[in-house]
C-alpha positions, 0 to 999 in steps of 0.5 A: 731501770729506775721505773723498775726500782720505783715500783719495787721500792715499796715491796718487801726484799724477796717481791722486790728480787722477783720484779727485779728478776721479771722485768730488769734482768730481760732489759740487761740481757738486751743491753748486754747483747747490744754491748756485745755486738757493738764491741765488735764495730768500734776502733778499740781506743776510741772513747765509745769503746773504751766506755763499752769495754768498761761497762762489759767488764763491770757486768757482774756487779751491775747485775748483782743488784737484781739477785738480792732484793735488799740492795740498790740499784745504785750507791747514790746515798753512799756517793753524796754521803761521802762528798760531804766527806771529801770536800771536808778533807780539802777544807780541813788541811788547814785549821790552825794547829796540830789538834784541830783536824782530829777535834774537827773529826770528832765533832763533824761525826757528831753532827752527822750523827744527828743529821741521820737520825733527823735530830735537832742538832743544838739539842742534841750536842747541847745535852752531849756536852752537857753529860760529858762536862759533868763526867756522865758514864751512861753515854750509850744513852746518847747515840743518836738513835736512842737518844732521837727514841728517847727525845721524840720532841727533837727529831725533826719531823717536818724534813722527813715529811719534806723527803717524802713528799719529794720522793712521791712527786719523783714518783709520780713524774716518773709514774706519768712519763711511763704512762705517755710512753705507752700512750705514744706506742 
């Protein structure tokens, strides 16, 4: 399924949906039939039976991404993003005072916005603090996307290049694995 997604990633949404319908749906159909057959042979309270039942109960949600090219196959990006907040929530339980928690949350939100837009955090936070201190009312210019567009020198392009190179390496490994699998058949 992820090999199909590697090829679909560069396509526009409508073409991605067509590719998924043509290639992913047959795989999902076979998997659904296998799960249905497997469910009849398992003991109801076994761990595998519970996993099969869960998969079958979530089947419509699993197949949803094949009907809309804008959707991703999984929610890994969201999970990774929320992981930081979950870890932080544990760490922020004991910040020293009642007001420290909300302040930390505001600072974390500002830094997360800078990270999301690949902005050098110190440059962004420094200008934001200077504007707040000067009581500058034009804070909409300080939204991370707008600020990044106005300050391209502060955008961390090397990180963007690193992430693109990492993704390209991953796609190449999967492509080589697919080719090797075809030759073994």
